[in-house]
VOSEKE-714425 format. One record per residue (C-alpha): residue in three letters; x, y, z. Coordinates in steps of 0.02 Angstrom, whole numbers, padded with zeros to 5 digits, always signed. Example, Ala and Ser with C-alpha at 12.3 -4.5 7.8 and 13.67 -1.06 7.14 Angstrom:
BEGIN
ala+00615-00225+00390/ser+00684-00053+00357/
//
This chain:
BEGIN
met+00884+08323+18031/ser+01057+08355+17960/ala+01140+08218+17860/pro+01322+08195+17913/val+01440+08149+17773/thr+01514+07976+17793/thr+01695+07943+17748/thr+01649+07827+17605/tyr+01531+07951+17522/ala+01646+08099+17554/leu+01794+08015+17470/leu+01689+07958+17323/asn+01614+08131+17299/gln+01781+08220+17309/glu+01860+08097+17188/lys+01718+08128+17064/lys+01735+08317+17080/ala+01923+08309+17057/thr+01905+08193+16907/ile+01775+08305+16823/leu+01891+08456+16846/phe+02035+08353+16776/leu+01934+08300+16623/ile+01878+08478+16586/leu+02055+08544+16598/phe+02124+08398+16497/tyr+02011+08424+16348/val+02008+08613+16351/ile+02197+08628+16366/thr+02242+08482+16251/trp+02129+08529+16108/gly+02146+08716+16137/tyr+02336+08704+16138/asp+02340+08600+15979/phe+02218+08719+15894/phe+02329+08868+15934/asp+02495+08781+15899/leu+02445+08698+15735/tyr+02319+08822+15665/ile+02316+08996+15744/asp+02504+09019+15771/pro+02553+08967+15593/leu+02419+09084+15523/met+02485+09228+15627/lys+02661+09194+15564/gly+02600+09179+15385/asn+02665+09002+15368/gly+02496+08923+15328/ala+02395+08820+15450/gly+02404+08632+15462/trp+02312+08525+15585/phe+02439+08384+15588/ile+02628+08372+15589/glu+02699+08270+15447/gly+02731+08090+15497/ser+02623+08102+15654/leu+02472+07997+15702/gly+02361+08134+15632/ile+02181+08126+15691/ile+02204+07963+15787/pro+02248+08044+15956/tyr+02088+08148+15948/leu+01984+07994+15910/ile+02066+07909+16059/his+02022+08060+16168/val+01839+08043+16116/gly+01843+07857+16152/leu+01916+07891+16324/leu+01763+07995+16366/phe+01654+07839+16353/val+01777+07745+16464/ala+01766+07887+16591/leu+01576+07883+16589/tyr+01580+07695+16618/cys+01697+07717+16768/phe+01581+07850+16839/lys+01432+07734+16818/lys+01524+07595+16911/asp+01577+07716+17050/lys+01760+07694+17005/pro+01814+07871+16958/his+01987+07839+17034/leu+02031+07731+16883/ile+02003+07872+16758/lys+02160+07972+16799/tyr+02271+07819+16779/ile+02189+07768+16615/tyr+02208+07942+16541/phe+02389+07959+16594/ile+02442+07787+16531/val+02353+07813+16364/tyr+02425+07989+16348/ile+02603+07927+16376/leu+02584+07784+16251/val+02506+07895+16116/val+02637+08033+16138/leu+02781+07909+16134/ile+02717+07827+15975/asn+02679+07996+15895/asp+02849+08071+15935/val+02944+07917+15876/met+02845+07919+15712/ile+02885+08104+15686/tyr+03069+08072+15721/leu+03077+07924+15602/ser+02987+08027+15470/ser+03089+08187+15483/asn+03241+08133+15583/asp+03220+08297+15678/ile+03137+08299+15846/asn+03212+08462+15908/tyr+03060+08572+15879/asn+02936+08468+15977/tyr+03037+08462+16136/gln+03102+08638+16128/ser+02922+08700+16121/gly+02868+08591+16269/asn+02697+08521+16305/ile+02572+08612+16415/ile+02476+08451+16450/glu+02624+08387+16550/val+02612+08543+16659/leu+02429+08499+16689/leu+02466+08317+16731/val+02609+08354+16851/leu+02552+08514+16936/phe+02371+08459+16953/ser+02411+08287+17023/pro+02385+08350+17204/ile+02199+08378+17170/phe+02176+08189+17186/val+02266+08185+17355/asn+02350+08024+17302/lys+02538+07998+17318/thr+02535+07843+17210/tyr+02463+07940+17063/phe+02586+08083+17094/trp+02736+07967+17083/ile+02669+07875+16931/val+02643+08041+16839/ser+02810+08117+16890/leu+02915+07963+16856/gly+02814+07926+16699/met+02857+08096+16627/val+03042+08073+16665/phe+03034+07900+16585/lys+02950+07970+16431/tyr+03087+08098+16398/thr+03225+07974+16442/phe+03152+07849+16319/ile+03140+07978+16180/gly+03319+08034+16214/ser+03380+07854+16206/val+03286+07816+16044/thr+03345+07974+15956/gly+03519+07972+16031/lys+03498+08156+16077/met+03490+08158+16267/glu+03546+08339+16269/ile+03378+08389+16193/val+03274+08308+16331/met+03378+08363+16480/thr+03289+08531+16491/pro+03113+08453+16490/ile+03168+08324+16620/leu+03234+08463+16731/leu+03071+08560+16712/val+02969+08404+16756/ile+03075+08379+16913/ile+03049+08560+16966/met+02860+08549+16936/ala+02856+08383+17030/met+02942+08463+17180/val+02813+08603+17182/ala+02670+08478+17163/tyr+02741+08369+17302/leu+02747+08516+17423/leu+02565+08555+17383/leu+02517+08372+17400/thr+02600+08348+17570/arg+02520+08510+17633/val+02347+08453+17578/ile+02371+08279+17653/ser+02429+08350+17820/tyr+02278+08467+17822/ile+02157+08325+17784/thr+02240+08216+17916/ala+02215+08353+18047/ile+02032+08375+17998/lys+02004+08186+18002/lys+02081+08174+18175/ala+01975+08319+18239/tyr+01819+08240+18163/glu+01856+08071+18244/glu+01884+08156+18412/leu+01719+08249+18392/gln+01629+08087+18351/glu+01703+08003+18504/thr+01652+08150+18613/glu+01475+08147+18546/arg+01465+07959+18570/leu+01522+07972+18750/ala+01400+08115+18779/thr+01258+08008+18711/val+01309+07863+18822/gly+01311+07981+18971/glu+01137+08047+18931/met+01071+07871+18916/ala+01147+07809+19080/ala+00999+07862+19188/gly+00874+07794+19062/ile+00966+07629+19049/thr+00963+07607+19237/his+00777+07642+19244/glu+00729+07535+19094/ile+00827+07382+19146/arg+00787+07397+19331/asn+00598+07385+19300/pro+00599+07213+19215/leu+00732+07149+19337/thr+00623+07201+19483/ser+00475+07111+19404/ile+00578+06954+19374/lys+00644+06956+19552/gly+00470+06976+19625/leu+00394+06839+19518/leu+00533+06717+19560/glu+00508+06753+19746/leu+00321+06722+19728/lys+00352+06562+19632/gln+00473+06505+19767/met+00345+06542+19906/asp+00198+06463+19814/glu+00157+06294+19889/asp+00080+06240+19723/pro+00197+06317+19596/ser+00136+06326+19418/asp+00192+06401+19255/lys+00081+06554+19269/tyr+00232+06665+19308/thr+00348+06592+19176/pro+00275+06683+19022/ile+00287+06850+19113/ile+00466+06815+19164/leu+00511+06770+18985/asp+00431+06930+18920/glu+00533+07034+19041/val+00694+06943+18996/asn+00659+06971+18811/arg+00631+07155+18847/ile+00801+07167+18931/asp+00879+07075+18783/thr+00801+07200+18661/ile+00865+07348+18761/val+01042+07277+18770/asn+01047+07237+18583/asp+00989+07411+18535/leu+01117+07489+18652/met+01256+07386+18574/met+01208+07450+18401/leu+01214+07629+18466/gly+01371+07620+18569/lys+01483+07506+18466/pro+01546+07575+18300/lys+01525+07449+18159/ser+01614+07433+17993/his+01501+07460+17843/ser+01492+07352+17690/phe+01427+07470+17556/ser+01374+07407+17385/arg+01244+07437+17250/glu+01080+07364+17313/asn+00907+07347+17237/val+00775+07439+17340/pro+00625+07331+17286/his+00720+07174+17340/ile+00755+07250+17511/leu+00573+07298+17537/glu+00510+07130+17474/tyr+00621+07044+17602/val+00552+07153+17743/val+00372+07121+17690/ser+00397+06933+17678/leu+00480+06931+17849/leu+00345+07030+17938/lys+00192+06966+17844/pro+00154+06827+17971/leu+00158+06954+18114/ala+00045+07071+18013/val-00080+06933+17974/lys-00083+06884+18157/asn-00133+07062+18200/asn-00263+07071+18060/ile-00155+07192+17960/lys-00128+07195+17772/leu+00042+07247+17704/lys+00026+07341+17539/thr+00171+07396+17428/lys+00179+07533+17295/ile+00353+07527+17219/ala+00395+07631+17065/glu+00469+07537+16917/asp+00605+07667+16882/leu+00694+07649+17049/gln+00882+07645+17034/pro+00997+07544+17149/ile+01065+07638+17299/tyr+01239+07632+17375/cys+01209+07562+17550/asp+01240+07431+17683/glu+01101+07308+17640/ile+01092+07227+17812/gln+01074+07392+17903/ile+00945+07463+17781/lys+00842+07304+17802/gln+00851+07327+17991/val+00786+07506+17973/phe+00630+07454+17878/ile+00601+07303+17990/asn+00599+07424+18138/leu+00483+07547+18050/val+00358+07417+17991/lys+00357+07331+18162/asn+00322+07500+18243/ala+00178+07524+18121/ile+00107+07352+18160/glu+00118+07381+18348/ser+00025+07547+18331/met-00126+07463+18248/glu-00217+07368+18386/asn-00377+07357+18283/gly-00296+07299+18122/gly-00299+07391+17957/glu-00178+07422+17815/ile+00006+07473+17806/thr+00068+07547+17643/ile+00251+07541+17595/ala+00282+07658+17447/ala+00446+07692+17356/asn+00476+07826+17225/leu+00617+07922+17141/ser+00634+08110+17176/asn+00779+08228+17137/asp+00908+08086+17126/asn+00845+08018+17292/val+00745+07862+17332/val+00598+07910+17442/ile+00520+07768+17543/glu+00364+07793+17648/val+00290+07679+17782/ile+00110+07733+17810/asp+00002+07655+17945/gln-00176+07677+18010/gly-00127+07669+18193/val-00160+07776+18344/gly-00045+07916+18283/ile+00072+08030+18378/pro+00026+08199+18453/gln+00111+08343+18359/glu+00203+08405+18515/lys+00286+08234+18536/ile+00349+08213+18357/pro+00507+08322+18381/lys+00560+08208+18525/met+00543+08048+18424/gly+00713+07967+18405/glu+00778+08023+18574/pro+00842+07881+18684/phe+00706+07801+18790/tyr+00572+07918+18725/thr+00426+07817+18656/thr+00237+07824+18642/lys+00221+07636+18666/glu+00190+07564+18839/thr+00322+07429+18820/gly+00440+07520+18702/thr+00613+07591+18734/gly+00631+07716+18592/leu+00799+07641+18547/gly+00736+07555+18388/leu+00689+07719+18305/met+00848+07801+18368/val+00954+07662+18292/ser+00857+07676+18127/ile+00883+07865+18117/lys+01068+07844+18153/ile+01086+07715+18013/ile+00997+07827+17887/glu+01104+07977+17935/glu+01261+07871+17910/his+01194+07839+17734/gln+01179+08028+17705/gly+00991+08015+17711/asp+00851+08088+17814/val+00700+08027+17912/leu+00540+08130+17917/ile+00391+08091+18030/asp+00215+08153+18001/ser+00070+08096+18109/glu-00107+08133+18163/val-00190+08061+18318/asp-00314+07921+18277/arg-00274+07939+18091/gly-00104+07859+18078/thr+00080+07896+18051/ser+00188+07917+17896/val+00376+07891+17911/thr+00474+07948+17758/val+00652+07889+17727/ile+00755+07984+17598/leu+00911+07897+17531/pro+01026+07969+17397/ile+01066+07865+17244/asn+01236+07948+17229/gly+01324+08085+17323/ser+01238+08202+17443/tyr+01055+08209+17490/arg+00961+08333+17382/lys+00825+08436+17463/asn+00720+08553+17355/gly+00845+08531+17215/met+00992+08589+17320/val+01137+08481+17378/ile+01155+08473+17567/
//
């Protein structure tokens, strides 16, 4: 099964990739430029190399750069990479302003620094479109103009900073054209994707129409017949009532599952603890398992990391899977729920000792109204698979007749689902 990329994960992944590229360019260009400007170039000119300009902050900016790396790692860990670009830009502007003012106060000559320019500003302005964020673009562009205007005001030499300001405006215009082009392209793709989703959803509803009619008509026919018998019975009793209630509950289950399939729902994604989710499912279904002479056994690894998911929906998935396992074990037995970490994915298995599924029927599992149970609808498994796919995961089914079934759910901790070490 393919794992479609959800909007939330896609944005988070792209922001991380853009931020990593930004950090690499920032450090390579910043430190590389300073190394050439302060060491290599003076040596080539025979002026003698010096790492720091007189009156400057010296090594302090480089120490700040190292400290910012730890801040960046913390933001990545908290899934907030979008903050990194703002933090780096604000700190860069403050450090450069302080450094330039100190050099000016020390030498009373700021001409050289601004005539030579700063390649980092080219990086910050021209590369702002990689974040596809207009707010960041305007902050960077206006921040650069403010920086030079402030320096010109402090030094009283506005004529020196007019050229850099003009260059920043030109670069900002180029960057803005790139940004608007990228945004329009993404908007078109998003619209096409939404239209495709709607088409697929309508197609699924169309395919299910015949099955819905059949599945709901059967219990309605039974209810109608039983009510007619009860009405005709001279000595009515409650012998028909339990059957009627069972059929009504069956209709209710079908309708609820159909609503989950047909009605798009907003997701509430957050970091959730897998053991807590599984413990909740086990505690909820333990009475049903005991009633059917079934023991629920858990094997949960201690090194499991939290996953980024909608807790309510993931709980629903495992409630469905464990209930299916219980219903497949008429003679009792043991159900094992195991959870392990593999290739940055959490792998959860629900293993039963039930009647099993014939190999030729496994590929059809998850199709609407296809089930191996006499009273099932097949919608529960279909809903579960849909939820896992929306979480960029996968569902694998392995079974053997009279030996049992193993359902494996693979959920990524971060980013895309990794299969055999490769990102899908």
